[in-house]
Every structure is written in C-alpha cells, then in structure tokens.
VOTORBA-236202 format. One line per 5 residues: their letters; for each residue x, y, z of N, C-alpha, C. Coordinates in steps of 0.1 Angstrom, whole numbers. Atoms other than C-alpha are relative to their C-alpha. Layout:
a	X:Y:Z:X:Y:Z:X:Y:Z  ...;
% end
This chain:
msaht	-13:-1:7:364:-331:1261:10:-7:9  -10:8:-8:393:-354:1272:12:9:3  -12:-8:-4:425:-341:1288:10:0:-12  -9:1:12:445:-352:1257:-4:11:-10  5:-10:10:424:-330:1235:3:14:5;
rgils	-2:-13:-6:426:-300:1258:15:4:-1  -15:-3:1:465:-303:1258:4:4:-14  -3:-4:14:466:-302:1219:-4:14:-3  5:-14:4:445:-271:1217:8:11:7  -8:-11:-7:466:-252:1243:13:1:-7;
rtite	-13:-1:7:498:-260:1224:-2:7:-13  2:-6:13:483:-249:1191:-2:15:2  2:-14:-3:472:-215:1206:13:7:3  -13:-5:-4:506:-210:1221:9:2:-12  -9:-1:12:524:-216:1188:-5:10:-10;
hppas	6:-9:10:500:-195:1166:-9:10:6  9:-10:-7:488:-164:1184:-9:7:-10  10:-7:9:459:-142:1169:7:10:-9  -6:-9:10:465:-119:1139:1:14:5  -1:-14:-5:459:-88:1159:12:3:8;
dvalp	-12:-2:-7:490:-93:1179:12:0:-8  -11:1:9:512:-97:1148:4:14:-4  -5:-13:4:534:-66:1140:1:1:-15  -1:-2:15:530:-53:1103:11:9:-4  -11:-9:5:558:-37:1083:-6:14:-4;
pveil	5:-13:4:555:1:1077:-3:1:-15  4:-2:14:537:12:1044:6:13:-5  -6:-12:6:556:36:1021:-10:8:-9  10:-9:8:534:65:1007:8:6:-11  -6:-6:12:544:75:971:-5:13:-3;
pavqp	5:-13:3:542:111:960:-10:0:-12  10:-1:11:513:122:936:7:2:-14  -6:-1:14:520:118:898:-4:13:-6  3:-13:7:522:152:881:-1:-2:-15  1:2:15:511:156:844:13:7:-6;
ppvrr	-11:-5:6:539:163:820:-2:15:-4  1:-15:4:546:200:810:-7:1:-14  6:-1:14:534:193:773:-16:0:2  14:0:-2:499:184:784:-6:12:7  4:-12:-6:496:214:806:0:12:-10;
lrkrl	-1:-10:10:506:236:777:-12:-1:-10  12:2:9:479:221:754:-13:4:6  12:-4:-6:452:227:779:-1:15:1  0:-15:0:462:264:781:-2:6:-14  2:-6:13:464:269:743:-13:-3:-7;
lpilv	13:3:7:431:252:734:-10:11:0  10:-11:1:408:281:744:5:11:-9  -5:-11:9:431:305:726:-2:-3:-14  2:4:14:429:285:694:-15:1:-4  14:0:3:391:282:696:-4:15:-2;
alvvv	4:-14:1:388:320:701:5:5:-14  -5:-4:13:410:326:670:-8:-5:-11  9:6:11:389:303:648:-13:8:-1  13:-7:0:357:321:659:2:14:-6  -2:-14:6:372:355:651:2:-1:-15;
gvvtg	-2:1:14:383:343:617:-13:-2:-8  13:3:7:349:329:608:-9:13:-1  8:-12:0:332:361:619:5:11:-10  -6:-10:10:356:383:599:-3:-4:-14  4:5:13:350:361:568:-14:3:-4;
vlltl	14:-3:2:313:365:571:-3:15:-3  2:-14:2:315:402:575:6:5:-13  -6:-4:13:338:406:544:-9:-5:-11  9:4:10:314:385:524:-13:9:-2  12:-9:0:284:406:534:4:14:-6;
rnkra	-5:-13:5:304:437:526:1:0:-16  -2:2:15:313:424:491:-14:0:-7  13:2:6:277:415:484:-7:14:0  6:-13:0:265:450:494:7:9:-10  -7:-9:9:291:466:472:-3:-3:-15;
kptsg	4:4:14:278:447:441:-13:7:-4  12:-6:4:250:462:420:-12:-9:4  12:7:-4:214:453:430:-6:-8:-11  6:7:12:204:441:395:7:-13:-2  -6:13:2:209:405:386:7:-1:-14;
avsga	-6:0:14:221:414:350:15:2:1  -14:-2:1:256:413:339:4:14:-2  -4:-14:1:273:446:344:9:2:-12  -9:-3:12:291:464:315:-7:12:-7  5:-11:8:284:490:288:-5:-6:-13;
vkaer	5:3:13:263:487:257:-2:13:-8  2:-12:9:259:510:227:-14:0:-5  14:-3:5:226:525:217:1:-1:-15  -1:2:14:220:514:181:-14:0:-6  12:1:7:193:517:155:-2:-13:-7;
rtflh	3:13:7:177:485:143:-15:-3:1  14:4:0:144:467:140:-4:-5:14  5:4:-13:125:464:173:-11:-11:-2  9:11:1:106:431:176:-6:-4:13  7:3:-12:80:425:203:-7:-13:-2;
tlrlt	6:13:2:70:388:206:-6:-5:13  7:7:-11:48:366:228:3:-14:-2  -3:14:1:60:332:236:-11:-9:6  10:10:-4:36:303:238:6:-14:-1  -5:14:0:42:266:244:-11:-10:-4;
gtlea	10:10:4:24:236:229:7:-13:-5  -5:13:5:29:202:212:-2:-1:-15  1:2:15:34:192:176:-10:-11:-3  10:10:5:7:174:157:1:0:-15  0:2:14:4:161:122:-14:4:-6;
vrshs	12:-4:6:-22:176:99:-7:-13:-6  5:13:6:-26:142:81:6:-12:6  -5:12:-7:-23:110:100:-11:-11:-1  9:12:1:-38:75:101:3:-8:12  -1:9:-11:-45:55:132:-1:-14:-4;
vlapm	-1:14:3:-36:18:128:-7:-8:11  7:8:-9:-61:-5:145:3:-15:-2  -1:15:1:-58:-42:153:-12:-5:-8  11:5:9:-79:-62:128:-12:-4:8  13:4:-6:-116:-66:136:-3:-14:-6;
ltgsd	2:14:4:-122:-103:135:-15:-2:-2  13:3:3:-154:-115:119:-3:-14:5  4:13:-5:-174:-145:132:1:0:15  1:2:-14:-174:-159:167:14:1:7  -13:-1:-6:-136:-158:172:4:15:1;
sgsmv	-3:-14:-2:-129:-124:188:10:2:12  -9:-1:-11:-101:-131:213:12:9:-3  -12:-9:2:-68:-112:217:10:-6:-10  -9:4:10:-41:-114:191:14:3:3  -14:-2:-4:-3:-117:194:7:6:-12;
itkla	-7:-7:10:19:-94:174:13:-8:-3  -12:7:4:46:-113:155:10:9:-7  -9:-9:7:61:-85:133:-6:14:3  4:-14:-3:61:-48:141:11:10:-6  -9:-10:6:76:-18:123:7:8:12;
tagvr	-7:-7:-10:102:1:143:-5:15:1  4:-13:-2:92:34:158:10:10:-6  -8:-10:6:105:64:139:4:-3:-14  -4:4:14:109:46:106:-10:6:-10  8:-5:10:96:62:75:-4:-11:-10;
vkqgd	5:11:8:74:39:54:-7:6:-12  7:-4:12:58:41:20:-13:-7:0  14:6:1:22:33:11:2:-14:-5  0:14:3:18:-5:10:10:-8:8  -10:7:-8:48:-13:33:-7:-7:12;
llaef	5:8:-11:42:-39:60:2:7:13  -1:-7:-13:34:-22:94:1:-10:11  1:9:-11:25:-51:116:-7:-13:-5  5:13:3:16:-88:114:-3:-8:13  4:7:-12:-3:-109:139:0:-15:-3;
drqsq	-1:14:1:-2:-146:146:-13:-5:-6  12:5:7:-26:-163:121:-2:-15:1  2:14:0:-22:-199:131:-14:-5:5  13:4:-4:-54:-200:150:-11:2:-11  10:-2:10:-73:-185:121:2:-11:-11;
iknfl	-2:10:10:-57:-210:97:-6:-13:4  5:13:-5:-66:-239:119:-16:1:0  15:-1:0:-102:-226:122:-5:-1:-14  4:1:14:-104:-222:84:1:-15:-5  -1:14:4:-92:-258:79:-11:-8:6;
dkqae	11:7:-7:-117:-271:105:-13:3:-7  13:-4:6:-146:-252:90:-1:-5:-15  0:5:13:-135:-263:55:-4:-15:0  3:15:-1:-136:-300:65:-15:-2:3  14:1:-3:-170:-295:81:-9:3:-11;
yrdlv	8:-4:12:-183:-277:50:0:-12:-10  -1:10:10:-171:-305:27:-8:-13:5  7:11:-5:-186:-332:50:-15:3:-1  14:-3:2:-220:-314:50:-4:-1:-14  3:2:15:-219:-312:12:-2:-14:-4;
nqiqe	2:14:2:-214:-349:11:-13:-6:6  12:5:-6:-242:-355:35:-12:5:-7  11:-4:8:-265:-334:14:-2:-8:-12  1:8:12:-257:-353:-17:-5:-14:3  5:14:-4:-262:-386:1:-15:1:4;
keaqq	14:-1:-4:-295:-374:16:-9:2:-13  8:-2:12:-307:-362:-18:-2:-13:-8  1:13:7:-299:-396:-33:-10:-9:7  10:9:-7:-318:-414:-5:-14:5:-1  14:-5:2:-348:-391:-8:-5:-3:-14;
aaara	5:3:14:-349:-396:-46:-4:-15:-1  4:14:0:-349:-434:-40:-13:-2:7  12:1:-7:-376:-431:-14:-12:5:-7  11:-6:8:-397:-409:-36:-4:-10:-12  3:10:11:-394:-434:-65:-8:-12:6;
sdete	7:11:-6:-404:-462:-41:-15:3:3  13:-4:-4:-434:-442:-28:-9:2:-13  8:-2:12:-445:-433:-63:-4:-13:-6  3:13:5:-442:-469:-74:-12:-7:8  10:5:-9:-463:-480:-44:-14:7:-3;
lkqte	12:-7:2:-488:-453:-51:-7:-4:-14  5:4:13:-491:-463:-88:-6:-14:1  6:13:-1:-496:-499:-78:-13:0:7  12:-1:-7:-523:-490:-54:-11:6:-9  9:-5:10:-540:-470:-81:-5:-11:-10;
ndvgt	4:12:8:-539:-501:-103:-9:-9:7  9:9:-8:-554:-521:-75:-14:5:1  13:-6:-1:-582:-496:-72:-8:-3:-14  6:2:13:-588:-499:-110:-4:-15:-2  4:14:1:-588:-537:-108:-12:-3:8;
aklem	11:2:-9:-612:-536:-79:-13:5:-7  12:-6:7:-636:-514:-99:-4:-9:-11  4:10:10:-635:-539:-128:-6:-12:5  7:11:-6:-643:-567:-105:-14:3:5  14:-4:-4:-673:-548:-93:-10:-1:-11;
lrnev	9:1:12:-687:-549:-128:-5:-14:-2  4:14:0:-690:-587:-124:-10:-4:11  8:4:-12:-711:-585:-93:-14:-5:-5  14:4:4:-744:-591:-114:0:-15:-3  0:14:3:-732:-626:-123:7:-8:11;
lsrid	-6:6:-11:-715:-634:-91:-9:-2:12  8:2:-11:-728:-647:-59:1:12:10  0:-11:-10:-737:-625:-30:13:1:8  -12:0:-8:-706:-635:-11:12:6:-8  -11:-6:8:-682:-627:-40:-3:15:-3;
teknr	3:-15:2:-700:-594:-46:5:8:12  -4:-7:-12:-694:-585:-10:15:1:1  -15:0:0:-657:-595:-13:5:11:-9  -5:-10:9:-653:-573:-44:-2:14:6  2:-14:-6:-669:-543:-26:10:3:11;
lalee	-10:-2:-10:-646:-548:4:14:3:-6  -13:-2:6:-616:-551:-18:1:14:-6  -1:-13:5:-625:-519:-36:1:11:11  -1:-10:-11:-630:-500:-4:14:0:6  -13:1:-5:-597:-513:9:10:6:-9;
aearl	-10:-6:9:-578:-503:-22:-2:15:-1  2:-15:0:-594:-468:-22:5:6:13  -6:-5:-13:-585:-463:15:15:0:0  -15:1:1:-550:-475:9:5:11:-9  -4:-11:9:-547:-451:-21:-1:14:7;
kqlrq	2:-13:-7:-560:-422:0:11:2:10  -11:-1:-10:-535:-430:28:13:2:-6  -13:-2:7:-506:-433:4:2:14:-5  -1:-14:5:-514:-400:-12:3:10:12  -3:-9:-12:-515:-383:23:14:-2:5;
tfelk	-14:2:-5:-483:-399:35:11:4:-10  -10:-4:10:-466:-392:2:4:15:2  -2:-15:-2:-470:-354:8:8:2:13  -7:-2:-12:-459:-357:44:15:-5:-1  -14:5:1:-428:-377:35:8:10:-8;
rraae	-7:-10:8:-419:-351:9:4:12:8  -3:-11:-8:-422:-323:34:11:-3:11  -11:4:-10:-401:-342:60:13:-1:-7  -12:1:8:-375:-349:33:6:14:-3  -4:-14:3:-374:-312:24:6:6:13;
aelri	-5:-5:-13:-370:-303:61:14:-5:4  -13:6:-3:-341:-327:66:10:6:-9  -10:-6:9:-324:-314:35:3:14:3  -3:-14:-3:-329:-278:45:8:1:13  -9:0:-12:-313:-285:79:14:-2:-3;
leikr	-13:2:4:-283:-299:63:6:12:-8  -5:-11:8:-281:-270:39:3:12:9  -3:-11:-10:-283:-245:68:13:-2:7  -13:3:-6:-255:-263:85:12:2:-10  -11:-2:10:-235:-263:53:3:15:-2;
drars	-2:-15:2:-241:-225:48:7:6:12  -7:-5:-12:-230:-218:84:14:-4:0  -14:5:1:-199:-239:79:8:8:-10  -6:-7:10:-192:-221:47:3:15:4  -3:-14:-5:-196:-186:63:11:0:10;
amlha	-11:0:-10:-173:-196:92:13:-2:-7  -12:3:8:-148:-209:67:5:13:-7  -3:-13:7:-149:-176:47:5:11:11  -4:-9:-11:-147:-156:80:15:-3:4  -14:3:-5:-116:-175:91:10:3:-11;
qhnse	-9:-4:11:-101:-170:56:3:15:0  -1:-14:0:-108:-133:58:9:5:12  -8:-4:-12:-94:-130:93:15:-3:-2  -14:3:2:-62:-148:82:6:10:-10  -5:-10:10:-58:-123:53:2:13:7;
tmair	-1:-13:-6:-63:-93:76:11:0:11  -11:0:-10:-35:-104:100:12:8:-4  -11:-8:5:-11:-84:79:-5:14:-3  4:-14:1:-15:-46:81:11:8:-8  -10:-8:8:1:-23:55:-3:14:1;
apldg	1:-15:-1:7:14:54:-10:6:-10  9:-6:9:-22:34:40:5:12:-7  -6:-12:6:0:64:32:15:1:4  -14:-2:-4:36:76:33:1:9:12  -1:-7:-13:47:88:67:10:-6:9;
lvvln	-9:4:-11:64:82:100:-7:-9:9  6:9:-9:57:53:123:1:5:14  1:-4:-14:46:62:158:-7:-10:7  6:10:-8:39:35:183:-7:6:12  8:-4:-12:12:40:210:4:-8:12;
aiwkg	-2:7:-13:15:30:246:-13:-8:3  11:9:-4:-6:1:259:2:-4:14  -1:5:-14:-13:-14:293:6:-14:0  -7:13:0:11:-42:301:0:-6:14  2:7:-13:-2:-54:335:5:9:12;
sgmge	-5:-8:-11:21:-33:357:1:14:-3  -1:-14:4:21:-1:338:-1:2:-15  1:-3:15:19:16:304:14:-1:-6  -13:1:8:46:9:278:-3:-1:-14  1:0:15:53:11:241:-3:-14:-5;
vqegd	3:13:6:38:-18:221:13:-6:-6  -12:8:5:64:-45:212:-5:-13:-7  3:13:5:65:-77:193:-2:-10:11  3:9:-11:50:-105:214:-12:5:9  11:-6:-8:24:-82:230:-14:-5:-6;
qvwpg	13:3:4:-13:-91:229:-9:12:0  10:-11:1:-39:-66:217:-13:-6:-4  13:4:3:-76:-68:213:-4:6:-13  4:-5:13:-94:-64:180:-5:15:1  4:-14:1:-100:-27:171:8:9:9;
fsfmq	-8:-9:-8:-73:-14:195:10:8:-8  -10:-8:7:-52:15:182:14:-1:7  -13:3:-5:-16:5:187:11:8:-8  -10:-7:8:2:26:160:-6:11:-8  4:-11:8:0:58:140:10:2:-11;
vvdts	-8:-4:11:13:67:106:-3:15:-3  2:-14:1:18:105:104:8:5:-12  -6:-7:11:26:127:74:7:12:6  -7:-11:-6:54:149:87:3:12:-9  -2:-11:9:54:171:56:-9:12:3;
smivr	9:-11:-4:26:192:71:-3:-2:15  2:1:-15:27:198:109:-6:13:5  5:-11:-7:10:221:133:4:0:15  -2:-1:-14:15:233:169:-13:4:7  13:-3:-7:-15:232:192:4:5:14;
vrvnq	-4:-7:-13:-11:256:222:-13:4:7  10:-5:-9:-32:269:251:4:14:4  -3:-14:-2:-33:307:254:-7:5:12  6:-6:-12:-39:325:287:-10:11:-5  10:-10:4:-69:348:286:5:14:0;
ldvpy	-6:-13:0:-47:378:293:8:3:-13  -8:-2:13:-27:372:260:-9:-1:-12  9:2:11:-57:365:238:-2:13:-8  3:-13:8:-64:402:229:12:4:-9  -11:-4:8:-29:405:214:1:-9:-13;
lrvgq	-1:10:10:-35:375:190:-11:2:-11  10:0:11:-53:374:156:4:-10:-10  -3:10:10:-55:349:128:8:7:-11  -9:-5:10:-27:354:103:13:6:5  -12:-5:-5:-1:367:126:12:-9:-2;
raqar	-11:8:3:34:356:118:6:-5:14  -6:6:-12:53:334:143:12:-9:-4  -11:9:2:84:313:147:-1:-11:11  1:11:-9:84:278:162:14:-6:2  -12:6:-4:113:263:181:-3:-13:8;
ldayp	1:12:-7:116:227:192:8:0:13  -8:0:-12:126:222:228:11:-11:0  -10:10:1:145:190:219:11:4:-10  -10:-4:10:163:207:190:0:15:-1  1:-14:0:168:244:199:5:7:-13;
elvfp	-6:-7:12:188:251:167:-9:0:-11  10:0:11:158:244:145:-10:11:2  10:-11:-1:136:274:138:-9:-1:-13  9:1:12:105:272:115:-10:11:0  10:-11:1:84:301:103:-14:-6:0;
gqieq	14:4:0:46:299:107:-9:11:2  10:-11:-3:14:318:114:-12:-7:8  12:5:-8:-18:315:135:-11:-3:-11  11:4:9:-44:295:116:-13:0:6  13:0:-7:-71:291:142:2:5:14;
laaig	0:-5:-14:-80:308:175:-14:-2:5  13:3:-6:-108:295:197:-7:12:5  8:-11:-5:-136:318:205:-5:-2:14  5:3:-13:-146:301:237:11:-6:8  -11:5:-9:-122:295:266:-4:-11:9;
lsglg	2:11:-9:-119:266:289:6:3:13  -5:-3:-13:-114:268:326:10:-11:4  -9:10:-5:-88:250:346:15:2:-4  -13:-3:4:-56:267:334:9:2:12  -9:-2:-12:-29:263:361:-8:-5:13;
lsqkv	6:4:-12:-41:262:397:-13:7:3  12:-7:-2:-70:286:394:-10:-4:-10  11:4:9:-104:276:380:-6:12:-7  6:-12:6:-112:312:372:7:5:-13  -7:-4:12:-85:317:346:-3:-9:-12;
rafga	5:8:12:-96:307:311:12:-2:-9  -10:3:10:-75:292:284:-6:-2:-14  6:0:14:-81:295:246:10:-8:-8  -8:9:9:-69:269:221:4:8:-13  -4:-7:13:-49:281:191:9:-10:-7;
ifsiq	-8:9:8:-33:263:162:9:8:-9  -10:-6:8:-1:274:145:5:-9:-11  -6:8:11:10:261:111:15:2:-1  -15:0:1:47:253:104:3:-1:-15  -4:1:14:62:260:70:14:-7:-1;
gsdpk	-12:8:2:89:236:58:-2:-13:8  0:13:-6:97:201:69:15:-4:4  -13:5:-5:126:183:87:-2:-14:6  2:13:-6:132:147:97:-2:-1:15  1:-1:-14:133:158:133:-14:4:5;
lmpdl	14:-4:-4:97:170:132:-8:-12:2  7:11:-4:78:144:151:-12:4:9  11:-4:-9:44:144:168:3:-1:15  -1:0:-14:41:150:205:13:6:6  -11:-8:-5:73:170:207:-5:14:5;
taavd	4:-14:-5:70:202:228:8:10:-8  -5:-11:8:76:234:210:-4:13:6  3:-14:-4:78:271:218:-2:9:-12  4:-9:11:61:296:195:1:14:4  -1:-14:-3:71:332:194:-8:8:-11;
veler	9:-7:8:43:353:180:4:14:-1  -4:-14:3:52:386:164:-12:10:3  10:-9:-3:31:413:181:2:14:-6  -3:-14:5:49:445:170:14:0:-6  -13:-1:7:77:453:145:2:15:-3;
lpnvl	-3:-14:3:93:488:144:14:1:-7  -13:-1:7:121:493:118:7:13:3  -9:-12:-1:150:517:123:-3:9:12  2:-8:-12:145:527:159:11:-3:9  -11:1:-10:169:533:188:-4:-10:11;
vlpre	3:10:-9:169:502:210:10:-2:10  -9:3:-11:184:495:244:-5:-12:7  5:10:-9:183:465:267:-9:5:11  9:-5:-10:155:468:292:7:2:13  -7:-2:-13:179:465:322:9:12:0;
avvmk	-9:-12:1:199:495:309:-8:13:3  9:-11:-2:168:518:315:-6:-1:14  6:0:-13:157:528:350:-13:8:-1  13:-7:0:120:536:353:-6:0:14  5:-2:-13:105:550:384:-8:13:0;
dgksw	10:-11:-1:75:573:391:-3:7:-13  4:-5:13:67:577:355:11:6:-8  -11:-6:7:102:589:345:10:-11:-3  -10:10:5:130:571:327:13:7:-2  -13:-6:2:167:577:326:10:-11:-2;
vwmkg	-11:9:2:200:560:317:13:6:5  -13:-5:-4:236:563:327:9:0:-13  -8:-1:12:256:576:297:14:2:3  -15:-2:-2:294:574:295:4:13:-5  -6:-13:3:311:608:297:14:0:2;
algfe	-14:-2:-2:345:622:302:4:-4:14  -3:3:-14:344:618:340:-7:-13:5  6:12:-4:325:585:340:-15:0:-5  14:1:4:288:576:337:-8:11:6  8:-12:-5:264:605:339:-15:-4:-3;
kravk	15:2:1:226:604:344:-6:8:-11  6:-7:12:206:612:313:-15:-4:0  15:3:1:167:615:312:-3:-3:-15  4:4:13:151:598:282:-15:-3:0  14:3:2:117:592:268:-1:-13:-8;
igass	1:14:6:108:556:260:-13:-1:-7  12:3:8:83:542:235:-4:-14:3  4:14:-1:74:506:228:10:-8:8  -9:9:-7:89:479:250:-5:-14:0  3:14:-1:91:442:254:6:-5:13;
dvevv	-6:5:-12:103:419:281:15:1:1  -15:-1:1:140:423:270:5:13:-5  -5:-12:7:142:455:250:-10:12:2  8:-12:0:129:491:250:4:10:-11  -2:-10:11:126:518:223:2:13:6;
idsgl	-2:-13:-5:141:552:231:-5:10:-11  5:-9:10:121:579:214:8:13:-1  -8:-12:0:142:609:225:9:1:12  -9:-2:-11:170:621:248:13:-8:-2  -12:8:1:197:598:234:4:0:-15;
epgve	-5:1:13:219:596:203:5:-13:-3  -5:13:3:229:565:185:15:-1:2  -14:2:-1:264:551:192:6:3:14  -6:-3:-13:268:564:228:-1:-13:9  -1:11:-9:278:539:255:-9:2:12;
iernp	9:-1:-11:252:532:282:4:-12:9  -3:10:-10:258:513:314:-11:-10:0  10:10:1:240:480:311:-8:-3:12  7:3:-12:232:475:347:3:12:10  -2:-12:-8:229:509:364:-6:-2:14;
ggaas	6:2:-14:216:494:397:8:6:10  -9:-6:-10:246:505:417:0:15:0  1:-14:2:245:540:403:-13:6:5  13:-5:-4:208:543:409:-1:0:15  0:1:-15:212:532:445:8:12:6;
g	-8:-10:-5:240:558:449:-7:14:-2;
% end
C-alpha cells in the first residue's frame, strides 16, 4: 500500500468514527393502553345474561311438563256426552278395489299372413269417455297394409295373365303335336299300302318299303310317348302358375282383411280405460303414436252399471262374515259417496303372504254394489263396512267414556257436586261404541274422557 493511500484512509476514519461511539437520544416509554369502561362492563354482564337465559329455558321446560301431566291421559277430546237410546251398529271395515262385472278387453288386431310387425296407433279414444256400441275406439296406421294389398293385387293379376298366356301356348302346342301325330299315322298307313305292292316290286324296293314302314311305326310310337310327356309337363307348368296365383290372391285378401281390422269399434256400452304399456324407460298409459304388437291388450271397455269390490280378509275376521251380509262401500277418492251392497262370494281356501308374515292367511271376498254413479271406475280403492251386529233401541255410549279394568266397568256421571263414579254393566261393543245394559239411565251426562278422574 502506498503512502498516499494510507493517508486517505486515516483521514476517513478520523472524520467518521465507529457507530458504537455515537451517542443516541433517550427513548420515551408510553404508558399501557387501558380498555374503555364500556368494554369492561360488557365482559362483566355477559355471564349474568347467559345464566338468566338458562334459568328461563329450564323454567319453561318445567312448566310445559307440568301442564302435560295435568292433562288427561286419554287422547280423546274431553267433554261431556249424553247417554241416549238408539240403534247400535257393529261393523267390520275391509279395503279392496273396484272391478266391473262386465268388461271387454280390447286387443291390437291379429294380422293374418306373413306381415306381423308392430303397429302405430293413429287414433285413440280418451280415457274416461263413455262410448256406445259401435263407436270408434282406436285406429292403426294402415298404409303398409294398403301398400301390401296393392302389391299382391298387381302380382295376382300378372299371374292370371301368365296363366292365360300359358294356356294359349299349350293349346297351340297340343294342336301342333296332334297334327304331327295324325300325319305320322297317315305315313304308317301309306307305308302299309306300299307293302302290299312288294309282290310286284323288286327286292330292293321291297326292302325300302319295309324300312319305311318300320320308320313310320317307330316315329308314331315315339310321338305318342312324347305327346303324353309334353301334356304332363304342360300341366305341371300351369299348376305352378296357378299355385303362385292362389298364393298371391291369399296374400292380397289377407292384406285387405288386415286393412279393414285397423279400426276397432266398441263391442258394448261402457267406459274407456287405457292400460299401461312399456315405453322403453318405464310404464306409461298408451297414447297416440305408440307402437303395439298384434294381440296386445291396450284398452278396456267396462260396464260401470254393475260393479263389485274385491277384498282380502284376514283369517281372524273370516268367522264373522257370511254370504248375504249387508255392507256399505265408500270410495277413498270420493268419501261423500256411499253405496249399499252385500257379500256375494267368500273364498273357502286362504292364501298365505298377507302382510309381513307368511303364516297369516288371507281369504278373498267379493261385495256387490247397488246403484251406479259416473265416478264409479275400475281400480279405485274402496272401504267396505260389513254389518256384523245391529241392536235397536239400546243405551249407547262412546267407548272412551267407559273405563274397563279387571273385569269391571264404570263411568263418571255428572252430579250436583261434579262428576261421580258410577258402576255399569256393558253388553255388545265395537271399536267406537259400547252398549250399557244396566246401571245408567238415558239422558244423563257422562264425562267423555274420564282419564284424569280415573288416574285421580
């Protein structure tokens, strides 16, 4: 290092001493920031508010439980009812579906001949419409059948012309063969006459006449044989054409019949019910434009003037039923409609599989319905109330008004100081009513739901 450089470095150090020797200004320490009084108050009140909310919730729950305990145990509506004399009716409710006594299943036309593909519906009666006998129910596309009829008709006419032409050709050929045969017969006769001159002719001419006779006779024999073979061949050719003609005629008539059956008319007066068909992704009601196969049932015409209800009876209820019992049918879709009826049939053999148990048997029963209504339609669900017992002019109370325990029965009768307990003797009963044989007079007020009194 040169002297000049050492001088520059010494001056620089003298002018800028190290940072450790530099004096720093004093740092001022600020006091800690205190939270405002409002925030401190919120922190103190928050636990108190939570405790008050918890106390309120607990109090509400306790009051609710107390109110529930104070209510009667029975689920029936509380109040008072009057014991009255009237007709007691014990019924058994069964459920089933409506069916028509007289109905007709409409099938897609059965096509005759070789054409048996699917058919497209072009016209279809609306479901639920009432039709008369002879009305149009459905119509299918008949263009293919008309085209087939025209094709077979043209083929039939062409074959008829071919047969006529063949018959004319065969007649000409037969005439020609007969002419040739007759000429050959004449040649044989001529040859025989020439043989008579052999006595006066030379040996060579005699031999010529003999050879000519033999040739004529051989030719005649051959012509006679070929004549029969030609006639058989002609008959075979003609028969082939006739078979083709008959087949074309049959196909033409089949196509004509198929075209006529494309329109289906109602066989009886009734209600139109459309069946469900498979439409690729699921089942659906048949519509115009759908394709159906021949013989497929796609519609029903039902006579709603005579309907029945088909039900399944549990084996426990069968002993209470007998043929001829009166009943009332109610439609689930139209609860206001009530139809009288009776049991017409009751199966003697039960079927297993009722509900979830395979041991429980079910018996089929048929109930007739008296009367008719436009709303009576097949496949509607119905409830049938079968009359099991009828007692006229008896004292009847609601079942919930009578307390039965340990073989005893009693009610709470209204007195001067409130409801008083009164023992009674009951008779026949149903699910909703009970008959009072003794212990009570008509007209007295009885507590409808004595559950609270009974518990007290």
